[in-house]
N, C-alpha and C positions, 0 to 999 in steps of 0.2 A: 484398623487393620484387621485383614480378613486371615483365616489357615485356609492354606491351597493344600494341604495333605502331605505327603511324607516323601523326603529325597531317597530313593533308595539306592542304597550299595552295600558290599561286599560282605562288611565284618562292624559289629557294632553296633549300637544302637540307631534307626534312620530318623534323622532330624526333621522338624515340622517346617513348612514352607508358609513363609507368610511377606503378605504386599498390601497394597495400599486397596481397601473398598473402592470400587470406581461409584458408586452410589453415594458417598457418604459426602459427597458434594457437587457442587456445579458451578458452572461459568458461563458470561453470556458475553460474547463478541460482536460488536454493531460498527459496520464499516459504510462509512456516508461516502455515496458520490455526487453525480450532479443533479440526478433523475432519478435515484432507487437507493434503497438501501440495500445493505445482505446482513442478517442476523443469523449468528450460530450459537450454538449450546453444547459444551464440552462437560465431561463428567470430572470426576478429580483425578483421574488418570490419565488426562489430555483427551480420551476419543471422542470425535465427534457425535451427537448423540440426536441432534437437531439442528435444521437450517432451514430459513428459509432467505431466496435469494431473488435480486429485482425487483423487491417491494417500492412499488411507485410513490415517492416523495421529491419534491423540490427542494434542495440545499438554498434555502433564503437565509440571509441573517439579520433574523426578528425576532421578536417574542414569540411570535405566532407558529414561526418557522421549528423554535426549540421546545412547544407545545406538543407540536406535530409530533416530533420526532421521539418525544418520551412516551406518546401515544401508542405509540408505536412499537416500543418496546414493551411497553406494559400489555399490549394485545397479543405479542409473540408469548408473553410472558404466561398470559391468560388460557392458552391455548397448549400450554406445555401436559404432557401425560407425565410430571413426574412432583414427587412433594417439592414445591416450590418455596419451604423453608429453607430449602439445601441450598437455594443458588446465593453464594459466597460472594462471589464480586462480578460485576459487571464493566468492560472497557469501551468507551466508546473513540472510537477514531474521528481526529479532525483535523484538517487540512491548515497548511500554516504554521504559525509560533505556537507553540505548546509547551509546558513546563510542566512533563508528568508527575514531577514530586509535587511542586504546589497545589496542581490541581487547575492552573489557569489556564487559557485560552486566549492569544492574546490577536487570532485573527476574526474568529467566529464564534456567537454569543457574548462577547464579552460586556454584557450592558448590565452588571451587576457588579458592586464590590466582592462578593462572596465569588470562591472557587468555584470553575463549572461545572467543575467533579461533587461540589457540595448542594449547589442549586440542581443538577438533575436527580443527585442522591433522595432529597427534599422532593420535588416530584413524582418520582419513581416509586420508592419507598424500599429500594435497596441500596448496599452501597455500591458506588461508581468511580471508577479513575479513567481520566483522559489519557490521551496519548496524539501524535501525528500518524497520520493516514500511512507514511512515506515509512514510518518508523516500525510500526505497526506489521507493512506488509515484510519488511526484511527479517524481522523476527519471525514470521508465518514461514518463511523459508526457511529460517535457520533451523528452525524446530522441526517443519515435515516434508521442507520442499529440497530445491535443490543445492542452499547453502548448507545443509545437515552435514557434509562432509568436510567440511571447511574451517577453517579460524580465522580469518581474514578473508571477506569479502567484504564489494560494495554492491547493494542495488539500487537501480535506476529506474524509478519509477518515470514513466514516460506515459502522461496522460494528456489531461486539458494543459496543465505546467507540468515544470520537471523538478524531482526532489531525487533527494540521493541518503540511503540508510548505508551505514557504517558499523561490520562486524569486525573487532580489531580487536584480534588476539582472545577470541570465545567470546567477546562479549562488545553488547550493541554501546557505541558511542553515542552519547548524548550530548555532549557540549556544557559549558557551564550553566549557562539557564534552560537548558532541554531545545537549544534550537539551532543544532546541528543539524547539516544536510540540507541548507539553503543552497543549491547548486545551480537551482534554475535563475537565481538572480546574480551572478556572477556577471560582471560586465564583459560583453564577449563581441560585440559590434559597435560599430559609428555609423548606427542608424538613428533615424528620427522618431523609431516605434518606439512610443510608451509601451510601457510595461504596466500592468493591473498593482503592479508595488508601488510605481509614479515617476519612475527612474526608466531611462532611456536605456535600449544597447543592450539589457539583459540578455542572457541566454536563449528564455522561454518565446521570446521576441522572434525567432526564426528556426528556433526545436523543439516546436511543441506540437501538442494537438490545437492549441488556439492558434498556432502559426497555421498550421495545415489549412485549418478551417478558413483563415482569412486569407489567404495566399489562393485557395480555391475558388471561393467568392470572386476574388481581383478576377482572375486569368477567366472564369467563365464570363465577364461582364466584360472582358475584352473579345471576348469570340471563340474562346476555347468549348471545347464540348465534353459533357460527364452526364451518367446517369442523372446527375442530381440536378441538373442546368435548369430545368422546366421549375423547381422547388427552389432554385437559386431566383429565377428570374420572378418569380410569383411572390419574392419576398418571405417566404418559411423561412423558419429555424433549422438549422442545420446541426445535428448535434454528431458529434466525434463518431459515437456509434455506428452513424449511418455511412460517413465515411470510409471506416473501418470496412463496414459489411460492403462496402462497395469496391473497396480495392481487392479486398478476399474473393468477388465476384469479376474481377479480373478489368475493374474503370483504369482505362490508361492513365489519364490525368491525376487521380488519387494516388493511385499506384507510385506516379513519379515526382508527387509531394511528399512521398511518407518517406522515398529512397534518397530525396534530397534531407531530409530530418535526419536520416541516418548517419548522413554524410557528416553533417554538423554535430550531432550529439558524439561521433566517433572522436571528430577532432577535439572535443571537450573532454572525454574520458579516456583518451591518450593521454592528457598532462594529469588527470587523474592514478592512472594506471604508474606513471613516471614518479608519481609523489608517492603512493602507498604500495607498488609491489604488489599489490593483493591477489590470490591464487583462485579467484573466479572472480567475474562481472556479472553479475543477474537482471535480466532485463526485465520489468514487468507495466504494469498499467497498459490503459485501453491500446497504446501504436504497438504495444507487443504481440497484440492480437493478429499483427498482421504477418507474423513469423518472419520468414528470410527479405520479405520486402523490408523488414526496419533493419534486421539484423546483419545480412551480408553488407550493404554497404558501410555500416556502421564497422562489423571487422574492419572493410577493408581501411578506412579510416584511422583506424588506430593503427595497425599493422607503421601506414603510411607519417603518422606523426607520434608513436611513439619510440622508444628505446629498443632496438630489438631487443636488447639484452634483458630487459625488462620485463618485456610484452611477452616473450616466447612462453612463460611461466603462467599466464594467465590464460584462465579459460573464459569463453564468453558465449553467453548461453542465454535462454529467453527462462523466465519464469514457467517453472510448473506448477504450480497452484492458480497460475494465469487469474482470473478475475476474481477468486476465492480467497487470494494470499492475505486481502489486508481483514479479512472477517476471521481466517485462521490465528492468525497473526495477536486478530484483539482480542480472542478467546484464551490464548497460552499466554497474554500480559496479565491478564486477569487469574487468572492462573497464579501465575508467577509470584505479583505480586500481593497476595494473600500473604505469601511466605515472608518476604523481605522488600522491600524498599525500590531495588534495581532489578532487572532480569535477571534467569536466572534457568540452566538448563538440566539442572539436577533431577528433577522429578520427572 
């Protein structure tokens, strides 16, 4: 605690003001994306002190990939202008099934019998916790973004896949094993498209970044035109970032495909609204970077397919933290978990 002077008042002795010393401890958040990393540092008060975004990194499920990740984190720490002995916790976001309480990741980097959190702690030399990437984005919005004023919020991560984070009665919902929020793997279609989870007909097969990428390639090969046509015909990899950039630069085919995803997502979100009756739906992830190209068709579908009496109290908006939501959320989770095993907005 630090003393911040006296509180002036008209009578009696002026009481001393105390607060948390922001330099008494630091927390690091690591957000893993498909081809890059975002790493941030917050102080004891949860204020961002340093950050590096879009660090080149290929997310691959191998020991080499894990080693490279740890090396990036160690390099970030080495370049910090703080007393690194005051780093109290590091949170690393991982996609897929993650149990934050046990520290196990079941989708990525799960080639050891020890929890991933323990393995990374030993490799980096600092305490590490792990969490699901969408849940971290949700917590970031809850603590620092659009969800800050609400107690019942659903956060939809519309990226390469589709994830869901839930703030229910002011607390983030984990589920029994930390696996809650696998929204993208609800069976939604009678198509024959195989999802990366191994099943057919998942929501992600038609309403996700990977669906946009697949459909773009299919339609260009059938003769439709995009600014990415030449790259597709040359067999180059087409990233979701390139598609979003093309849409924002008014590429008609990319816009059309993203609007189609907005409609499909809106249908699915309409069901969530009927079930949860949330105060707000916050949409984040790479696809949300297209703004109204995604959000407006989504809102139209929500109004069409959910109950009017239920949806009229729900605000639908894009993330205010955008690409930094996961990094900020990871920092805040690292901070929260130092004090207790569950998430908290007390500090």
